GUMIMAR-950043 format. One record per atom (N, C-alpha, C): residue in three letters; x, y, z negated. Coordinates in steps of 0.001 Angstrom, whole numbers, plus 524288, in hexadecimal, padded with zeros to 5 digits. Atoms other than C-alpha are relative to their C-alpha. Layout:
REM residues N
ALAXYZ;...
//
This chain:
REM residues 337
MET7FD7D804797FD86;METDAB801DB492D926;MET805BA7FFD57FE56;VAL7FAA3800AB801B3;VALDB8741D5E42D448;VAL803527FE1D8048B;ASP7FC8C801A07FBCB;ASPDC3941D4FE2DDE2;ASP802747FABB7FEB0;ARG7FDA280528800CA;ARGDC8901C7222DF9A;ARG804237FF1F80433;PRO7FBF28008D7FC00;PRODD52A1C8402E739;PRO801FD7FA6480037;GLY7FDAF805247FF5C;GLYDDA5D1BBB82ECC9;GLY7FC327FB8780064;VAL803D2804377FF9B;VALDCDC81B3D42EC4F;VAL7FEE47FEE0805BE;ARG80112801A37FAA2;ARGDCBC81AC142F8C2;ARG7FB517FC597FFE5;ALA804E5802E280021;ALADBE301A6C82FB87;ALA7FE877FE1780566;ALA8023F801E07FB19;ALADB71219F1A305F3;ALA7FA4D7FEB97FF12;VAL8058C8015480028;VALDA8B319D20308DE;VAL7FEF17FC3880475;VAL80122804117FC23;VALDA495190A830FCF;VAL7FA1B7FF9C8009A;GLY805A37FFAE7FF23;GLYD9722191FB315E2;GLY7FE498059A7FF4D;THR800EF7FA5D80060;THRD93BC1A00A3190A;THR7FA9A8016F80209;GLY805627FE827FEFF;GLYD84FE1A06D319C6;GLY7FE80804987FC92;LEU801DA7FB9280318;LEUD7CC21A99C31198;LEU8030D800AD7FAEA;ILE7FD667FF8D8050C;ILED82BB1A69C30447;ILE805E78000A800AC;GLY7FA5F800117FF26;GLYD90541A2C5308B5;GLY801E6804EA802B2;GLY7FE8D7FB337FD5A;GLYD90AD1AE58311D0;GLY80002804AF7FC59;SER800357FBAE803C0;SERD8CCC1B775306C9;SER804937FFBE7FC2E;VAL7FB4A800A180337;VALD97951B1CC2FE26;VAL804BA8020180308;LEU7FB9B7FE7E7FCAB;LEUDA1251B3A43095E;LEU8005F805EE80094;LEU7FFF17FA5E7FF0F;LEUD9D2A1C1AF30C1E;LEU80112803187FB05;ARG7FEE57FD56804ED;ARGD9D881C5792FDC6;ARG805CA7FFAE7FEA6;LEU7FA738009780125;LEUDAB2B1BFF22FBD6;LEU8034180362803B6;HIS7FD387FCC87FC2C;HISDAFAF1C6AE3084A;HIS7FF93805CB7FE9D;ALA800CD7FA838016E;ALADA9C21D3A830401;ALA803188017C7FB24;ALA7FD1F7FEFC804D2;ALADB0AA1D24C2F6DF;ALA805E27FFFF800D7;GLY7FA777FFF27FEE5;GLYDBDC91D15F2FD9C;GLY802C67FAE37FEFB;ILE7FDBA80520800EA;ILEDBFD61C2F62FADA;ILE801F37FDBA80530;ASP7FE15802E77FB7E;ASPDC8131BB1430458;ASP7FC807FB39800A7;VAL803E5804217FF6E;VALDBCF51B26830934;VAL7FF8F7FE53805B1;THR8010A8022C7FAD8;THRDBAD71A97E314C5;THR7FAB97FD497FFE7;GLY804F4802BF7FF8C;GLYDAE381A3B3319B0;GLY800707FB9D803F4;TRP80037804377FC21;TRPDAB4719716320A7;TRP7FA707FDFB80047;ASP8052A8022F7FF1C;ASPD9EDE191BB32683;ASP8006F7FC2880488;PRO7FFB0803B07FBA5;PROD9CAB185E932F41;PRO7FDF68023780527;ASP802357FDA57FB52;ASPD957318EBE338C9;ASP803C78040F80237;GLU7FC207FC8C7FD9A;GLUD9EB01956F34238;GLU7FE12805A48006B;SER802077FAAF7FF70;SERD95C11A11F34477;SER7FFF5802D47FAC4;THR7FFDC7FD9E80532;THRD950F1A370335C7;THR8058E801AA7FEA4;ARG7FA907FE71800E4;ARGDA3D91A381334FD;ARG80145804F180311;ARG7FF137FB467FCD3;ARGDA4101AD7633FF8;ARG7FD87804C97FD70;GLU802A07FBA5802A0;GLUD9A4E1B5E733881;GLU80322801CF7FB48;ALA7FCBE7FE8C80478;ALADA2FB1B57B32C6F;ALA804AE8033C801CF;ARG7FB8A7FD087FDF2;ARGDAE8D1BA073347B;ARG7FE428056A801D0;ARG801F67FAF97FE0D;ARGDA6301C4C133A68;ARG7FF8B803FD7FBA3;VAL800867FC5480463;VALDA3E31CA9232CE8;VAL805138007C7FCEC;GLY7FADD7FF1680245;GLYDB2521C9C0329B2;GLY801F37FBF47FC2E;VAL7FE5F80411803AC;VALDB3441BD1D321DE;VAL802C27FBA880304;PRO7FD64804597FD61;PRODBD581B2DC325EE;PRO7FCC07FB0B7FFA2;ALA80317804CC7FFD4;ALADB6621A66332A1C;ALA802A17FC28803BB;PRO7FD3C803C07FC9E;PRODBF9619BDF32F42;PRO7FC507FBE980237;ASP8032F8041C7FDAA;ASPDBA411915B3381E;ASP8006A7FAE37FCFD;ARG7FF32804DC802DF;ARGDBFDC1868532F89;ARG7FF3A800E07FA27;LEU8011E7FF8E80599;LEUDBB0E1844D321A9;LEU804F68002F7FCC5;VAL7FB3C8003880323;VALDC8861810031C8C;VAL802D88053D80001;GLU7FD787FAE27FFC9;GLUDCDA018E2832111;GLU7FD28803F97FC92;ALA8030E7FC5180326;ALADC2AE1952C319EB;ALA800E17FF417FA2A;VAL7FFC48010C8059E;VALDC4B018E8B30CB4;VAL8057D7FF367FDE5;ALA7FAA5800F9801C3;ALADD36518C6D30C39;ALA801F7804677FC81;ASP7FD757FC4880395;ASPDDA6D19310300E5;ASP7FC3A803E97FD93;ARG803E67FC8D80266;ARGDCDF0198D02FB2C;ARG7FFAA7FEFF7FA21;ASP800C480086805A9;ASPDCB5619B5C2ECB4;ASP7FA867FE1D7FEB6;VAL805708018A800EB;VALDBCB51991D2EDE9;VAL7FD5B7FF2F80546;VAL8030B8010D7FB4A;VALDB3D31933A2F832;VAL7FA4F7FF6A7FE7A;PHE805A48004E800C1;PHEDA520195612F868;PHE7FDC27FC6E80438;LEU8026C803B27FC62;LEUD9DC8189F22FE99;LEU7FA4A8017980096;CYS805267FD9C7FF4B;CYSD916918F7D30493;CYS7FCE27FD9680477;GLY802E58028F7FBDC;GLYD8CAC185C030EAE;GLY7FAEC7FDAB7FE0B;PRO804ED8027B80197;PROD7FA317E7130E87;PRO800DF7FBE97FBB3;LEU7FF7F803918046B;LEUD7D2B1762E30267;LEU801E07FA888017D;PRO7FE5C805597FED6;PROD7E75168E230906;PRO805B97FF888019F;THR7FA958002F7FE3B;THRD8BFA16C8730E22;THR803EF800F97FBA4;LEU7FC697FE4780417;LEUD91B9170F630123;LEU803B17FBB97FE18;PRO7FC54803F2801F8;PROD9739164052FC0C;PRO8048A7FF01803BD;ALA7FBDB801137FC3C;ALAD9EB51611930887;ALA803A4804B18009B;THR7FCC97FB4B7FF7D;THRDA34E16F3A309B4;THR8037D800BA7FB48;LEU7FCED7FF81804C7;LEUDA7D516F3A2FB8E;LEU804DA7FC908003D;VAL7FB90803937FFA8;VALDB070163512FDA4;VAL803DA801D980420;GLU7FCA47FE457FBBF;GLUDB5A8168A130A74;GLU80334804C17FE6E;VAL7FD3F7FB3F80182;VALDB90A176073050F;VAL803C57FEF27FB81;ALA7FC868015480451;ALADBED21703B2F899;ALA8051A7FDBA80201;ALA7FB53802667FDCD;ALADC84716863300E0;ALA80371803F5802D8;MET7FD1D7FC0E7FD0C;METDCC50174AD30840;MET802378044C7FC8C;THR7FE757FBC480387;THRDCEC417D292FC3D;THR803277FDD97FB6F;GLY7FCC48018D80469;GLYDD7F617CEB2F0B2;GLY7FCE87FF2D7FB0A;GLU802928014A804EA;GLUDD4BE178512E300;GLU7FE54804D87FCF7;ARG801537FB3A802D5;ARGDD43B1864C2DE0E;ARG7FBAA8031B802AB;CYS8043A7FD4C7FD35;CYSDC9D918A472E7FC;CYS7FAC37FEA77FD86;VAL8052F800BC8024B;VALDBC8818C2A2E18F;VAL7FC077FF6980463;LEU8041B800FC7FC36;LEUDB12A186A02E947;LEU7FAB9800E77FD6E;THR8054B7FF3080201;THRDA30518AAB2E78E;THR7FC337FFC780494;ASP803F58001B7FBE4;ASPD9643189E62EF00;ASP7FBAA803CB7FEA1;VAL804657FC77800F0;VALD89AC191C02F02B;VAL7FAD07FD25800BF;GLY804B0803107FEF9;GLYD7FEB186A32F1CC;GLY7FBCD800A97FBE8;SER804797FF1D80371;SERD7264187462EBD1;SER7FEE47FB757FC4F;THR8004880440803CF;THRD73D117A262E4C6;THR805957FEAB7FE6B;LYS7FAC4800788021C;LYSD7F4B176892DC36;LYS801737FA8B7FE18;GLU7FE8C804DC8029C;GLUD7E841692A2D5B1;GLU8028C7FC1D803B4;GLU7FDEC803DC7FC5C;GLUD8114160E72E1B6;GLU80596801508019B;VAL7FAC67FE927FE3E;VALD8CF0168842E660;VAL803D47FFEF7FB6A;ALA7FC968004680496;ALAD925C1697F2D877;ALA801997FA607FEE5;ALA7FED48058A800D0;ALAD917115ABB2D6F6;ALA803B37FE0380432;PHE7FC958018E7FBB1;PHED97C4158E02E439;PHE80593801DD7FF01;ALA7FACF7FDE680120;ALADA312161BD2E058;ALA802AA7FCE57FBAE;ALA7FDC58031180448;ALADA50615A122D3C1;ALA801E27FAB4801F0;THR7FE968051E7FDE0;THRDA53514D292DB1B;THR8050E8004C80325;HIS7FB627FF697FCB2;HISDAFCA1527E2E40B;HIS80472802F37FD43;GLY7FBC37FDAF802FC;GLYDB828158312D92B;GLY800F1805BB80103;LEU7FF6B7FA7E7FEA1;LEUDB578166692DC92;LEU7FDBE803BE7FBF6;THR802887FCA7803E2;THRDAEBE16B672D045;THR803AF804287FDE8;HIS7FC4C7FC4880242;HISDBB2A172332CBA6;HIS80082805008032C;ARG7FF917FB317FCE5;ARGDBA8617BD42D6EF;ARG7FB27801518032E;PHE804EE7FEC37FD60;PHEDACAC17B3B2DC39;PHE7FC17801F67FBF6;VAL803D27FD9980379;VALDA2F3184592D58A;VAL7FAE28009380304;PRO804FD7FF7D7FD41;PROD94F1182232DA43;PRO7FDA1805647FF05;GLY802327FABF80091;GLYD8E5218F2F2DCCA;GLY7FB17800C480340;HIS804C47FEBC7FD20;HISD8193195292E16E;HIS7FE77805A77FF01;PRO801DF7FA9E80092;PROD7F341A3C72E38A;PRO7FA228003780105;MET805B27FFD97FF96;METD70C01A6942E16A;MET7FE5D804E7802F9;ALA8017E7FBA77FC9E;ALAD6E601AFA02ECE0;ALA7FF757FDE280582;GLY8009E801A67FA91;GLYD6AA41AED52FB20;GLY7FBB080312802A1;THR8044A7FDB97FD08;THRD611C1B2E03059D;THR7FD8C7FB9B80337;ASP80262803EE7FCA3;ASPD583A1ABE330F29;ASP8027D7FFE580568;ARG7FD2D800097FB06;ARGD61FC1AE4831A1D;ARG804AB7FC527FFA1;ALA7FBAD803B57FFE7;ALAD6DB91A62131E0C;ALA80461802118036E;GLY7FBA17FEDE7FC96;GLYD7B271A751323F5;GLY8035A804887FE35;LEU7FC517FBE18016B;LEUD86DD1B043322EB;LEU7FDEF8056580164;THR8021A7FAE47FE89;THRD7FB51BB2D329F3;THR7FBFF802077FC18;ALA803AB7FE6180412;ALAD75D61BB4A31EC6;ALA802B6801087FACC;ALA7FD107FF72804DE;ALAD80821BB7B31455;ALA80190805A87FF1B;GLY7FE3E7FAC280149;GLYD852D1C79130D4E;GLY8033F7FFFE7FB15;PRO7FC8F7FFF080492;PROD8F8E1CB333034C;PRO7FD3F8014D7FAE7;GLU802CB7FE8A804C2;GLUD85371D0092F9A7;GLU7FC007FBE97FE48;LEU8043E803B080121;LEUD7C0D1C43B2F9EA;LEU8008D7FD747FAAA;LEU7FF2B802EE804D3;LEUD82321BD562EE3A;LEU801CC803657FB76;VAL7FE217FC8E80424;VALD865B1C9392E66A;VAL7FC038003A7FB8F;GLY803657FFD580496;GLYD80C81C88B2D8A7;GLY7FC937FB3D7FF55;ALA8035C8049D80044;ALAD7AA81BB3C2DAFC;ALA8015B7FC9D7FB4F;ALA7FEE78043E803A5;ALAD79301B0B62D0C0;ALA802CD7FBBE8031B;TRP7FCC7803C57FD1F;TRPD83A91A6F92D4C1;TRP8013C7FB787FC57;VAL7FF298048D8035A;VALD83321998A2CE87;VAL805537FD9E80129;LEU7FB46803217FFB5;LEUD902E192F22CBD7;LEU7FF967FBA87FBFE;CYS8007F8049280367;CYSD91461856F2C5C0;CYS8054A7FEA87FDAE;PRO7FAE48010D80264;PROD9CB6184C92BC2C;PRO800677FA657FE07;ALA7FEE3805208023B;ALADA2F5178062B7FC;ALA804BF8008E7FC7C;ALA7FBBE7FFAB803C5;ALADAC3B175A02ACB8;ALA805147FDFC80255;GLY7FAE4801C37FE32;GLYDBAC0172F82AE27;GLY80243803C6803F7;PRO7FD997FC897FC0F;PRODC2B6178542B99A;PRO7FC04802F38034D;ALA804037FD687FCDC;ALADB5FA17BAA2C097;ALA7FE83805507FDD5;THR801777FB048025D;THRDB39D186B12B6F3;THR803728046980206;THR7FC757FC087FDE6;THRDBF7618DE52BC23;THR7FE0F801FD80548;ALA8021C7FE737FAE7;ALADB9B718DD92C9D8;ALA7FB038032F7FF4F;PHE804DB7FD1D80104;PHEDAC86192592C477;PHE80138805997FE5C;ARG7FEAE7FAC4801EC;ARGDB2A819DCA2BD2D;ARG801DD803788047D;TRP7FDC07FCE57FBBA;TRPDBA531A24B2C912;TRP7FBC9801A3803D7;LEU8040F7FED27FC2E;LEUDAEAB1A16F2D22D;LEU7FBF0803B57FDC3;ALA803DA7FC9480270;ALADA5271A7C12C89D;ALA801F4805967FFD3;GLU7FDC67FABB80034;GLUDAE481B34E2C6E6;GLU8000E8027C8056C;LEU800017FE047FAA7;LEUDAF951B4B02D5A0;LEU7FA90801CE801A5;LEU805537FEB17FE66;LEUDA0D31B4AD2D7AA;LEU7FDF6804D57FD2A;VAL801987FB54802E0;VALD9E811BEB72CCED;VAL802B5804D18023E;ASP7FCF47FB867FE24;ASPDA9461C78C2D218;ASP7FE5D801BD80575;LEU800C47FEA27FA83;LEUDA6291C6EC2E097;LEU7FA4F8004C801B2;PHE8058A800077FE8A;PHED97791C4632E0FC;PHE7FC898028B7FBD2;GLY803407FE2380454;GLYD93071CA382D407;GLY7FC1E7FBD57FE63;ALA803968045D800F1;ALAD8D171BCBE2D21F;ALA7FE9F7FF7C7FA41;ARG801A1801B580535;ARGD854B1B8D42C630;ARG800C57FA137FFED;VAL7FEA3805877FFC5;VALD8BF31ABB72C485;VAL7FCE07FCFC7FBE6;VAL8034C8033180364;VALD82751A1C32BED7;VAL8027F7FA997FF96;PRO7FD858051D80081;PROD89D9195FB2B974;PRO7FC037FBDD7FE52;MET803A98043A8011D;METD81ED1895A2B986;MET802707FADF801BF;SER7FE8C8050A7FDD6;SERD83F217AE32BB34;SER7FD367FF5780539;ALA8026F800F07FAEC;ALAD80B1175BD2C8BA;ALA7FA617FE2B7FF61;ALA8054B80201800D9;ALAD74D216E752C376;ALA7FC52804517FE30;GLU803487FBB3801E3;GLUD6FC717A842BC44;GLU7FEB6803C180474;HIS8010D7FCA87FB80;HISD71431829D2C88F;HIS7FBB77FDC080363;ASP803CC802557FC6D;ASPD69941790F2D0D7;ASP7FA887FFF47FDAA;SER8051A7FFE58028F;SERD5EA3178592C6C5;SER7FDAA805768001F;ALA801F47FA9E80007;ALAD5D8A187232C5A2;ALA7FECD801E980587;ALA800C57FE257FAA4;ALAD5EF8189982D43B;ALA7FB2F7FD9980288;ALA804A08027E7FDBC;ALAD53F91800D2D73E;ALA7FB43803907FF9D;LEU804987FCAC800CC;LEUD49DC189472D17A;LEU80113805AD80165;ALA7FEB97FA8D7FED2;ALAD511D196162D386;ALA8007080113805CD;SER7FEE77FF147FA7B;SERD5415194202E1E9;SER7FD937FC01803AE;HIS80171804007FC37;HISD509B1871A2E814;HIS7FA147FF5580085;VAL805B8800637FFB9;VALD422D185B72E482;VAL7FD9F804D580293;PRO8021E7FB817FD26;PROD3FA0193CF2E8E6;PRO800587FF77805F0;HIS7FFCB800F77FA62;HISD442C18F9F2F66A;HIS7FB7E7FC75801BB;LEU804728035E7FEC2;LEUD39EE184D62F634;LEU7FAE7803198000D;LEU804D87FD098006A;LEUD2F3718E252F1EB;LEU7FF89803F680477;ALA800167FC387FBB0;ALAD3305198722FBE6;ALA7FECE7FD3E80522;GLY80106802F37FB40;GLYD332518E2730686;GLY7FA5E7FE3C80065;ALA80571801CB7FFFE;ALAD25D91890630279;ALA7FC478046780162;LEU803727FB977FEE8;LEUD1F841966C302AF;LEU8008A801CC805B0;ALA7FF357FE447FAA6;ALAD25B519AA230F7B;ALA7FE197FBE2803EB;GLY801C1804297FC88;GLYD22E418D633158D;GLY7FA197FFB880069;ALA805B5800027FFE4;ALAD149318E05311A3;ALA7FDEB804628036E;VAL801A67FB9F7FCAF;VALD137019B4D3181B;VAL801087FEC1805BF;GLN7FEC88015C7FA92;GLND1A101963E32460;GLN7FBDE7FC6180255;ARG803F4803AC7FE24;ARGD0FA018B9B32559;ARG7FA73802377FFD7;ALA805437FDEC800DE;ALAD04241946A321DB;ALA7FD85801ED8051B;PRO802B47FE057FB5A;PROCF9C61977832C58;PRO8005C805EE8007F;LEU7FFB87FA447FFF3;LEUCFAA51A5D93287A;LEU8058E801F97FF37;ARG7FA787FEB8800E9;ARGD09831A620328AC;ARG80147805B58012D;ASP7FE857FABA7FE78;ASPD0AD81B30B32FF4;ASP7FD4F8041A7FC9D;ALA802C27FC578036E;ALAD00881B9D2327AF;ALA80286800117FA96;ILE7FD6D8004D8051F;ILED073D1B4FA31B3D;ILE805198031780018;LEU7FB087FD377FFA4;LEUD145B1BA2531FCB;LEU7FF29805DD8006E;ALA801327FA717FF9C;ALAD0E0A1C72A3230B;ALA7FED98025D7FAA8;LEU801557FE2380539;LEUD09561C842314F1;LEU8045A7FF297FC0B;ALA7FBEC80176803B9;ALAD15B21C2CF30EB0;ALA802F4804CC7FE17;ALA7FD297FBB180269;ALAD1BFC1CC3E3053C;ALA804467FDC27FC7E;GLY7FB968017E80347;GLYD25E31CB492FA42;GLY7FF977FA9E7FD94;SER8007D8050D802A9;SERD205C1BF682F364;SER801527FB81803AD;PHE7FEC18041B7FC3A;PHED21221B7252FFBA;PHE805B780052801AE;SER7FA9F7FF597FE3A;SERD2E1A1BCD530445;SER803E37FE3C7FBDD;ASP7FC76801898043C;ASPD34A91BB2A2F701;ASP7FFAA7FA217FEFF;GLY800C6805818014A;GLYD2ECD1ADC82F4D8;GLY801F37FC3C8041F;THR7FE518037D7FBC1;THRD33421A859301F0;THR805628016280224;ARG7FB017FE267FDD3;ARGD40651AF31303C9;ARG803B07FB7C8013C;VAL7FC198041A7FF27;VALD48B71A30430223;VAL7FE327FBDE803E4;ALA801BD803847FBDA;ALAD402D19B9030BCC;ALA802A2801528052A;GLY7FD287FE807FB53;GLYD47E71A30031601;GLY8058D7FDF180032;THR7FACF8025B80018;THRD546E19C15311DC;THR8005F7FBC180431;PRO7FF7F8043E7FC2C;PROD59B81930931C81;PRO7FE577FAC47FDAE;ALA8027D804AD8021E;ALAD52391865431AF7;ALA803EB7FBD27FE5F;GLY7FC20803EF8015C;GLYD5E2517D8A31AF7;GLY802AA801227FAE1;ARG7FD7F7FE7B804EB;ARGD64661853130FE7;ARG7FC697FED67FB6A;THR803BC8011880431;THRD580C1841F307B8;THR7FF857FA267FF11;ALA8007C805AB80098;ALAD56C71758E30A61;ALA804B47FDBE7FD2E;ASN7FB49801E5802A3;ASND64E71732030641;ASN7FFD9801367FA2D;MET8004A7FE6980573;METD62B717A9D2F99E;MET7FC1C7FCA27FCFD;LEU80409802FB802B0;LEUD5627173832F618;LEU801887FA407FF6C;LEU7FE678057A80046;LEUD5B76166102F94F;LEU804A67FF407FC62;GLY7FB7E8005B80370;GLYD67FF168D92F1F7;GLY7FEA6800127FA40;ASN801B87FFC08057D;ASND604216AF92E562;ASN7FA927FD937FF7F;ARG8054A802167FF47;ARGD548D162802E8AB;ARG7FD487FE7C7FAE9;ASP8029C801F6804B0;ASPD51B915BF42DB95;ASP7FE5C8046C7FC5F;ARG801537FBA180379;ARGD5246168862D3C3;ARG7FBD4803798026B;VAL803F37FCCB7FD5B;VALD4A6B16FFC2DDE1;VAL7FAA57FD797FF7C;LEU80506802B380086;LEUD3FC0165B62DD9C;LEU7FDF28004D7FA74;ARG801AF7FFAB80571;ARGD3F86165E22CECB;ARG7FDDD8056F7FEB4;GLU801CF7FAAC80122;GLUD3E4B174B32CE10;GLU7FB2D8015D8033D;LEU804A77FF187FCD1;LEUD3479174D62D92D;LEU7FB2C7FDCC7FD50;ALA8046280244802E8;ALAD2BE216BF92D0D7;ALA7FE24803BD7FBB9;GLU8017E7FC3080401;GLUD2C42176562C60E;GLU7FD13804928026C;VAL802AE7FBC77FD47;VALD286D180EA2CFB8;VAL7FA8E7FE3E801AC;THR8050F802197FE5E;THRD1D8A178422D4F2;THR7FC367FFB27FB6F;ALA803558004D804A0;ALAD1869176242C729;ALA7FDD4805627FE8F;PHE801DA7FAB180129;PHED17AD184CE2C4F3;PHE7FC11801C280418;LEU803AF7FEAB7FBD7;LEUD111B186992D222;LEU7FAD57FD277FF35;ASP804CF802E48012B;ASPD075417C0C2CE49;ASP7FCDD802BB7FBBD;ASP802B87FD128041C;ASPD0428183DE2C1F8;ASP7FD30804BB80242;LEU802747FB7D7FD7D;LEUD019118FED2CA32;LEU7FB557FE5380354;THR80432801F07FCA2;THRCF964188092D3C0;THR7FB427FE5C7FCD0;ALA8044F801C58035C;ALACF14A181FB2C8D7;ALA7FD048049F7FDC5;ALA802977FB5E8022A;ALACEE9618F3F2C2CD;ALA7FCD6802CB80436;LEU802CB7FD7C7FBB2;LEUCEAAA194C02D005;LEU7FB087FCF98015B;ARG8048C803377FEC3;ARGCE191189582D2FA;ARG7FBC2800897FBD5;ALA803BB7FFAD80450;ALACDB4B18AA62C593;ALA7FDF1805867FF27;ASN801967FA878009C;ASNCD96C199452C761;ASN80156801FE7FA8A;ASP7FE5E7FEF680564;ASPCE0F819A8A2BA86;ASP803DB8049180000;ALA7FCB27FB567FFD9;ALACE6141A87B2BA45;ALA803E7800317FB7D;PRO7FC2A7FFE380444;PROCEC4B1A7802AC9A;PRO804937FC44800F1;ALA7FBCB803BE7FF05;ALACF40319B4D2B06A;ALA8038B801E58046A;LEU7FCF47FE097FB9C;LEUCF83B1A1582BD51;LEU8037C804887FE3F;THR7FD057FB8A801FC;THRCFC6A1ADCC2B66C;THR8047A7FE387FC87;ALA7FBF2801FB80385;ALAD03F31A6232AC23;ALA8049B7FDC1802FE;ARG7FBBA802467FCEE;ARGD0BB219EBD2B660;ARG803308044D802AE;TYR7FD187FBD77FD6B;TYRD0F251AB492BD93;TYR802F1803677FC1A;ASP7FD017FD5480412;ASPD13131B1DB2B0E3;ASP805097FD037FECC;GLU7FB6880343800EC;GLUD1C4B1A66D2AEB0;GLU803FC800BA80461;ALA7FC837FF4E7FB85;ALAD21F11A7E32BC61;ALA80263805798000C;ARG7FE227FA9280001;ARGD23051B6992BB09;ARG80465800CD7FC0F;ALA7FBF07FF81803F7;ALAD2B6E1B4EE2AEDF;ALA805617FEAD8023A;ALA7FAFD801657FD95;ALAD36021AE2B2B6D7;ALA801D38044C803B0;ARG7FEA37FBCE7FC64;ARGD35981B8DB2C118;ARG80208804CC7FD16;GLU7FE4A7FB8C80314;GLUD36CA1C37A2B6CA;GLU805457FEF27FD77;ALA7FB01801608025B;ALAD41F31BC2B2B025;ALA8047180090803F0;LEU7FC157FF687FBEC;LEUD493F1BC142BD11;LEU80155805B9800E1;ARG7FF397FA767FEDA;ARGD47681CA9B2BF1E;ARG80252802FD7FB6A;GLU7FEA47FCEB8049C;GLUD49FB1CF022B127;GLU8043D7FD847FCA6;ARG7FC06802A08031B;ARGD554C1C6602ACE9;ARG80408803E27FDF4;ARG7FBF07FCD08027E;ARGD5EA31CCE62A365;ARG8043F7FC597FDF1;PHE7FB9E8034B80185;PHED6C221C7E229FCB;PHE8033B802967FBBC;ASP7FC547FE45803F8;ASPD75381C90229430;ASP805777FE1A8016D;ALA7FA9D801A17FF2D;ALAD84021C898294F5;ALA801427FB767FC5A;TYR7FEB4804A280311;TYRD89991BBCA2903D;TYR8053C7FE0D801F5;ASP7FABF801337FE2C;ASPD98581BA1229150;ASP802797FBB37FCAF;ARG7FD6B80449802B7;ARGDA0EA1AE8528DAA;ARG8059B7FF65801E7;GLN7FAA9801547FE9D;GLNDAF0A1AA4528D97;GLN800F77FA397FF0D;PHE7FE6C805708009A;PHEDB4F519CC728F3B;PHE805D57FF9880115;PRO7FA75800C77FECA;PRODC2DE1979928F5E;PRO800C97FF0C805D2;THR7FEED800CB7FA79;THRDC8DB1980A29CCF;THR801317FA498012B;GLY7FEAC8057D7FF4A;GLYDCE3318A3C29B31;GLY7FC0F7FC6B7FD6C;GLY80381803D080269;GLYDC81717DDA295DC;GLY7FCBB7FD21803F9;ASP8033C8030A7FC5B;ASPDBDBE174FD29B88;ASP7FB27802F7801DB;HIS804167FC6B7FE3B;HISDB3CE1803129CDD;HIS7FA6C7FDED7FF2C;THR8053F80235800BC;THRDA84D177C629846;THR7FC46803E97FD85;ALA8035A7FC36802AF;ALADA2FE1821528EEE;ALA7FEC68049680397;GLU800C07FB9F7FC61;GLUDA4C818CB229934;GLU7FBD87FEAF80418;VAL803C5801937FBF5;VALD9D57185392A3B5;VAL7FA9B7FF477FDA1;SER8050C800A08029F;SERD929A181C8299F0;SER7FD6D8054A7FF2F;TRP802217FABC800C4;TRPD90E51903C296A3;TRP7FE44802668052D;LEU801557FDD67FAE5;LEUD90FE1941E2A4F2;LEU7FAD67FDCE80203;ARG804CD8026D7FE11;ARGD867218A572A894;ARG7FB438019C7FCC4;GLU804597FE4F80350;GLUD7E1918E1E29CEE;GLU7FE628059080153;LEU801237FA9B7FE76;LEUD7F2C19C612A112;LEU7FC8480015804D5;GLY80316800127FB3B;GLYD79EE199442AE94;GLY7FA897FDF47FF2E;VAL8052A8024280107;VALD6EC4190C12A9B2;VAL7FC9B803D57FCF2;ALA802E57FC2480310;ALAD6AEC19BAF2A04C;ALA7FE60804BF80338;GLY801647FB947FCB1;GLYD69551A4F12ABDC;GLY8040F8044580022;GLY7FBDE7FC1780022;GLYD763B1ABEB2A9E3;GLY803A97FF99804A1;HIS7FC387FFF77FBC0;HISD81761AF152B2ED;HIS804F7802C37FE40;LEU7FB047FD70800FD;LEUD8F931B3862B309;LEU80056805068032B;THR7FF1C7FB137FD3D;THRD92E51C17C2B67C;THR805C58014B8005A;GLY7FA687FF127FFC4;GLYDA1831C0932B495;GLY802E97FBE27FCEC;LEU7FC9F8036C80312;LEUDACC51B86A2AF9A;LEU805A380178800FD;HIS7FA677FEFA7FF8E;HISDBB321B9A52AD36;HIS802EC7FB687FDB6;VAL7FCE180472801C0;VALDC4CD1AE732AC36;VAL80554802057FE42;GLY7FAF97FE7380224;GLYDD0301B17F2A33C;GLY803747FB517FF08;VAL7FC558043C8011F;VALDDBE31A99B29EFF;VAL7FDCA7FC4C7FBF1;ASP801E58033780453;ASPDD53B1A4E12929C;ASP7FA227FF2080016;ASN805B18005480037;ASNDC6AF1A78C29476;ASN7FD808019B8051F;VAL803487FE227FBC0;VALDBC3E1A8E529EDA;VAL7FB5A802C27FD8C;SER804327FCCA8022F;SERDB2671B3A729BEA;SER7FB9F80071803F7;TYR8049C7FFB37FCA3;TYRDA4A81B3232A199;TYR7FC9C8048D7FE50;GLU8040E7FC0D800D9;GLUD9B671BEA52A2D8;GLU7FAED7FDBB80233;ALA804D8802AC7FE5D;ALAD8D8A1B9542A35C;ALA7FB448033C7FE77;ARG8050E7FDCA80150;ARGD7F601BD842A2EE;ARG7FC257FB8C7FF48;ARG80411803D080113;ARGD74521B5B129D01;ARG7FABE802CD7FF92;PRO8051B7FD7F800A6;PROD65A61B87729D3C;PRO7FF43801E57FA63;ALA800CB7FDC58052F;ALAD62261C164291DF;ALA7FBB37FD187FD20;ALA80404802718033C;ALAD5A891BB7F286AB;ALA7FB338037A7FFD5;ASP804D67FCF980035;ASPD4C421BFA428679;ASP7FF288024D7FA96;
//
C-alpha cells in the first residue's frame, strides 16, 4: 500500500459497496468522511470511528475525491448536487453497475472533465454498512471509463489511487463497452439465479428440494439473495443489453433442451464441452506484462484508445506513474495461446 498523505475523500451512500469503500479508505489512514441519507447508518459510521456529518455539504466540502455510491436511480441527481458543492479539482466517481446513462448525463451537464464512471466488480448478497468490510473490494476488477482531454487527468489520478489503496485491477473501458460486457458477466446471471430460486420457491416439494440442495444450487442462486430493489434497478438500468444477451442464453438453453428431448447424448455432450471451455478459461487465465508510455500532455486520444482496447481485450492495469513528461502504465493482457 502506498501512503497518500494529504488526500481527502468522501463517500456518499454507505451501503455494502460504499461502506466497503469507506472502511478501506479509513483503514488506509485516508482522511475520509461518509454520508448517507439514513440517520441510523450515519450513526453506525460514527460508531466505527468514521466521521459522518448530518449534512451532505459538510461531508463533501474541500475533498479531493468523492465516491457516489447510492442507488442507481439517484446517481444523476446526486452527481449534480455534489458537483455544485465541490471544487473543480475534486474528482468524482461512482460505483454503479451500469455506466452509459450516467456518463451521458455527466457529459450533458459539463462534468466529464472530473467525473470518472466506475464499477468495482465485487459484492455479496447482503446489504448495508453492517455487511460492509475493508477487504471486500481488495484485488477486485474495477472498471473505470476514461475520456480524452482534461478527463484523462482525472482518470489517471483515480486509477493510481485505486491500485495503491485497493490493489485494484483497473479495467479501462468505454461506458458502452462496460454495459455490454456486464450484461452477460453480471446482469443476466441475476436473472438466471432468480429464475431457478423462484421456481424452487413455487415447487410443491420446496422443502425437500432445499434439504437436498448442495453446491450447484447454492452457487447458482447466490445472487438471488441480493436485495430485490437493487437487482431491479440494475436490470432496468441496462434493460436493452440484458434482453439481447438473455436471448443468446435462451438460444443455448434451447439447444440443450432439444438435445435432451431427442435423447441425443453426443449433441448434449458437445454443448456442455463448449460451456466447460468458458469455465476452464475463467479458472486458468494467464497474463503477460504489457507496459506503455504516453505523453503527459496533449489531447490524450491515443492514450484513451489504448486503454479501452486493453480492457476489451481482457486486460487490466496494475500500476501507473504520472511524470512531468510521460505517463507510464503497467498492464497485464491475457497470454496468447
